[in-house]
N, C-alpha and C positions, 0 to 999 in steps of 0.2 A: 656601594650596595651591589654592584655588578660582580665585584670580586668575591663577595661573600655569598653570592647566589640569590640574594633577595630580589634583584632585578628580574632574573629569570622567573622566579616564583610569582612575582606580582604581575608580570606581563602574561604569563600562562593563565593565571586566574582571571585577568581582565578579558582575555580572549575567550575563555570558557564561559564566563558570565554573559558575554555578548554574542554567543552562538558561533564563535570561531572554530569550534571543533564539532559542530552539529553536522552529522553525515547527510542530512536531508535539506539543509538550508544554505543558499548561496550567500557569501559574505565578502565584503571588501573593507579592509582596514588600511589606514594611511599613517605615516609617521614622517617627521622632518628628515631630510637627507643629511646624514652625519658626515663630518669631515675627518673624524678619528677612525682609522682602519679597524681598531679593536671594537669600537662601537658598531661599525658596519657589520662585523662578524657576529656580534651579539644579535642584531636584528635578523641576519640571514639564518640563524638557528631556528627562527620562527617563521621562515618562508617569506620574509619581506624582501622585495627586490626593487632596485632603482627604476623609477619611471619618471622621466623629466626631472622636476625639481623636488621630488619627494620619494619616499619608500612606499610601496604598495604590497599588500598581502591579499591575494584573491583566492577564494576557495569555491570550487564548483561541487555541487552535491554529488555524492556517489549515486550511480544508477542502481536502485534496488528493484527487486521483482515487483514490489507494490507500486513504486514510482513508475516503472515501465508500463504497467497495466493502466494506472490512472492517466498517464500522459496519452496513451493510445485512445482511451475512451473519450478524453476531453477533446482530442483532435477529430475524432470520427463522429461524435454525437454532441453537437454544440447546444442544442435546445431540447433535451429530453423531457418528456411529459410524465413518464412513470419509471422510476428507478428502484431496484431492489438490492439491498445488501442482505444476502442469504446467511451470512455468518458475521454477526455484528462484532463479536470480540469486544475490544475496548472502544469501538466507534470510529476508528480512523477512516474506513471506507464509507461509513454512513455520513460522516461530516463532509467528505469529498463529494458524495452524491448530492447532498444538500446544496453545496456551493455550485455544483455543475448545473443543477436544475432551477436555481433561484431565479435567473433571468426569465425563464419561460413559465414560471409559476407551477412547476411540476411537483408531483408527489414523490416522496421517498418513503419506502417501507423497509423496516429492518427486522430480521429474525435471528433468534438464538435460543437454544434450548436451556441455557444456563441463566438463572435469574441474575447472578452477579454480573454477567455480560450485559444484560439489558440495563441494569442499574448503572454500570460504568459508561455505557453508551449515552444514556439519558443525561448523566452528569456532564459528559463532554459536550454534548449538544447545547445544554443550557449555558455552559461557560462561554461558548462561542456564539450564542444568540441564534441558534439554529433549531429547527423542529423537524421531526419525522414521526411516522406511525410505527411504533415498536411492538413486536409480538414475541412473547416468551413461548415459542412453539418450534417444532422441528421444521427445518427448511424443506423437508419432504412434503410438508403440508401447505406450501405456499399457494397452491391453486385453490385452497379454501378461502383465500383472501384476495386473489387476483383473477380476473377473467382471462382466459386464453387469448393469445395474440395481441396483448395490450402493452407489454413492458418494452421499454427501449433498452434497458440494461439490467442484467442480473449478475451480481458479483459474488464469488465464493473465495474465501481465504481459509483453507482447511488447516488441520493440525489441532493445536490446543489454544486455550485462552491465555495470552501473555500475562504473567503475574499470578496465575492460578495454579491449581494442582495439575501437573503435567501428566499425571496418570489418566486424566480425562481428555480424550482426543477423538476426532472424527474417524469413522471407518467407512469402508466402501459399502457396507450393508445399508446405510442411510444416505451416504453421499451420492451414489449413483441414482437412486430414485429421485433425490432432490435435483440433480442435474437434468434428469429427464423431465421433471415438472417445470424446470426453468426454461427448457427449450419450448415446451408447450406455451408457457407464459409469454415468450418473446414474440414481438411482431416481426414481419419480414423487414430485414434491414437492421434488426436489433442485434446486440452483442452480449454473449455470455463470457465472463472471465472467470478463471479458476487458477489459484496458486496452490501447487501441490508440494508436499513436504515428505521427507523420509529421514531416518536416522536411527540411532541406537535404541531409543525408547519406543518410537512408533513403527519402526521397521519400514518396509517398502510395499506392504500389501495394498494399502489404499492407493498409493501413487501408481503402481503398476496396473491395478484394476481400472482406474480412471483413464490412464493412457490407452489401455486396450479398448475401452468404451469410446473414447474420442476418435481413435483411428478407424473404428468401425462405422462411424456416422456416414450416411450416404452423401456423396459429393454433389448430387443434384439438388440437395436441400441445404447443405452447410459447407462453409469453408473453415477448416480447422487449422490453427497455428499452435505449434508447440515450440516455445521460444527458449531454446536451450542457450545458456551462457557458457560458451565452449571452454573457457579457461577457469570456470568455477568448479568447486568440488561436486561430486556426484550427488551429495546430500543437500546441495544448495536449493533454495526455493525455486520452483519451476513454474513460470507463468504460461498459461494456455488461454487461447481465445477461440471462440466459436462464433462465426458470423452467419446469421440466418438469412437465407436467400428468399 
């Protein structure tokens, strides 16, 4: 089978089915230690290395902008009472906030102006046994639903809805008012996160406008972090964090 390529195909499919190529999931696979050098070379093609009496394949998740922000929030705010996902999208951040606030019995609110995003988020939460209050409304209106100074976290993931029409995306005209509302909603010690995007379709207008807005925030009230991945492309997602004093 190995000489005909079937072995490579089957192993690759097994790894794929069990998450071995998932960029966001840590995995460990083991196999018997072979005595045949050609068989050892076969396993090495798939990143299996000798460890003691067996072969082991370890994969560490890639650090994405989304993962970076989520890890930061989870480390800084361990028992949030009120969390807001201002851009639901397909519900990834909403689900994260539900898990983060579960132990403290906190509330999670989600906003998106696109009905299909609200539907996608609701379906994702139901699948995972999670619950949040979802609003099909502009994130610029979040103070219609939240009292000032009460939120622990407000998350933004700008750009477009994955899997939907990429001609529909956020712009600075609504994004900056939403960010200003989010700062008002945050309590002292709360954190605002925003992931910014640029590229051929959406250009750089929103990204540059928001960066200018972030850098103009007064130091006596906020600490602002722009977390550039130095060896990524200029168009790569850019995570930003605002810590309210």
